[in-house]
C-alpha angles and dihedrals in degrees: 000000000000090000090054090059093044089058100032101045097064089046091051093049091051090048091052091053094046096044108043090159089073091071099261136276099326094055092044092051091044092052091049092048091056089061095051096079091053091049090050093051090054092052097078090051091051090049091054090054092052097080091052091050090051091048090052092050096089091050090050091052092048090050092070115299112133113254127184090260095060098040096055110114122243127220132234117195133180151143128267133216140172129201094246140068093269133050112232125209109274140196112221116200132192112212121198105244093220100046103019087226116148106250103174139000141180130193121216129201125245112286095019108127102187137063139186129199128192111213138166116256108285146087122298145181113217121214130174123208132190110237093240090066094251125142118328127228123215137199091244139154087272091070100062087039087065100255089270124158087243090061107090104164109103096169114133118252116232110235114209115211123189122204110279093004128128117220112198136198097028094153117183094203106134100114091156102072118122115261113281094026092115131039119272116260108272 
């Protein structure tokens, strides 16, 4: 009850100054005091509802609130290549499948043949770019086909990543796609 007055009294004083037509501080305090018994009678009812609210909390969380388990990032790892005798520095980008927005990227140094991206749970296309803006390489249907001349499907493969999961061997190595097959480097 003391906490109520600590909070309510300054508010009542302010109200009495703002609303002089109410008759001043005494009437304002008197009016507020008449509401206190009603508030106190509602308190036990609110307290009986509290256990039910706490019981419903897990269902509320499962219904869509973010919890630590579903906001953990996932990881995409893979190997890099280049159709030459050296391996240039590359920028590897994860694009959201639905929006084609770049979600994450990492830049490697020359000669480094592996990459790792940290991404939220979701579905991604993976594309590698040389830093000079040359041709891109994608993780496309051509990669699991063996990058053979007889493989002609250059469509990007969606990579599904669960929260906290590691997805391995996502190798953006299709350097042979026709121009415009993959998104431009963001």
